[in-house]
C-alpha positions as CSV (number, residue, x, y, z in Angstrom):
1,M,0.2,7.3,9.4
2,R,-3.8,7.0,9.5
3,H,-4.5,8.5,6.0
4,W,-2.0,6.1,4.4
5,I,-4.0,3.1,6.3
6,V,-7.9,4.3,5.1
7,S,-6.6,5.5,1.9
8,S,-5.2,1.4,1.6
9,C,-8.2,-0.2,2.9
10,L,-10.1,2.1,-0.2
11,G,-7.9,1.1,-2.5
12,F,-8.1,-2.9,-1.2
13,V,-12.1,-2.0,-1.5
14,L,-11.9,-0.7,-5.0
15,T,-9.2,-3.1,-6.5
16,G,-8.6,-6.1,-4.0
17,R,-5.1,-5.0,-3.3
18,F,-3.7,-2.9,-0.4
19,K,-2.4,0.0,-2.4
20,P,-3.3,3.8,-1.1
21,V,-5.6,5.3,-3.8
22,C,-3.1,8.3,-4.4
23,A,-0.6,5.6,-5.8
24,I,-3.9,3.7,-7.9
25,V,-4.9,7.6,-9.5
26,W,-1.1,8.2,-10.0
27,D,-1.0,4.9,-12.3
28,L,-3.9,5.8,-14.5
29,P,-3.4,7.3,-18.0
30,D,-3.0,11.2,-17.6
31,C,-6.6,12.4,-18.1
32,R,-9.2,15.3,-16.6
33,P,-10.3,13.3,-13.3
34,R,-6.7,12.0,-12.9
35,T,-5.6,15.7,-12.7
36,A,-8.5,16.7,-10.7
37,Y,-8.0,14.2,-8.0
38,A,-4.0,15.0,-7.9
39,R,-4.8,18.7,-7.7
40,R,-7.2,18.3,-4.9
41,M,-4.9,16.2,-2.8
42,N,-2.1,18.7,-3.6
43,A,-4.4,21.2,-2.1
44,V,-5.3,19.1,1.0
45,F,-1.9,18.0,2.1
46,Y,-0.5,21.2,0.9
47,E,2.4,19.8,-0.9
48,D,3.3,19.7,-4.8
49,R,3.3,16.0,-6.5
50,H,1.2,14.4,-3.3
51,C,0.1,11.4,-5.5
52,G,3.6,11.1,-7.1
53,R,5.1,11.1,-4.0
54,I,2.9,8.7,-2.1
55,A,2.8,6.3,-5.6
56,D,7.0,6.5,-5.2
57,T,6.9,5.6,-1.6
58,Y,4.8,2.5,-2.0
59,A,6.9,1.2,-4.9
60,I,9.9,1.6,-2.8
61,C,8.2,-0.2,0.2
62,S,6.9,-2.7,-2.1
63,L,10.1,-3.5,-3.6
64,L,12.0,-3.5,0.0
65,R,8.8,-5.6,1.3
66,G,9.2,-8.3,-1.6
67,P,6.4,-10.5,-2.6
68,I,3.6,-11.2,0.0
69,Q,3.3,-14.4,1.0
70,Y,-0.3,-15.4,2.2
71,D,0.5,-19.3,2.8
72,P,2.7,-19.2,6.4
73,P,5.1,-21.8,6.9
74,P,3.9,-25.2,8.6
75,I,4.1,-25.8,12.1
76,T,6.9,-28.5,12.8
77,G,6.1,-28.8,16.4
78,R,8.7,-28.4,19.3
79,R,12.1,-28.5,18.2
80,G,13.9,-28.4,21.9
81,P,14.6,-31.2,24.1
82,D,11.6,-33.7,25.2
83,P,10.8,-32.2,28.6
84,G,9.6,-36.1,29.5
85,Y,5.9,-35.0,30.8
């Protein structure tokens, strides 16, 4: 989980969105740097298609989470009976 958080923070620094770097790289057009990065991450995490799995996980989670609401609803005050003090 720590890798996901660090990668998301780095993605925020790079793009302004909390999106893992592997998902950002996976969305790029096919080129040599993208292929080299994907191969390196496959070797680091000992899995095939690591960046694709991260991009798929991010896409599914963002669909389940829905749009991020930055403006919280206003605080309307107490909703119970008046305590009288």
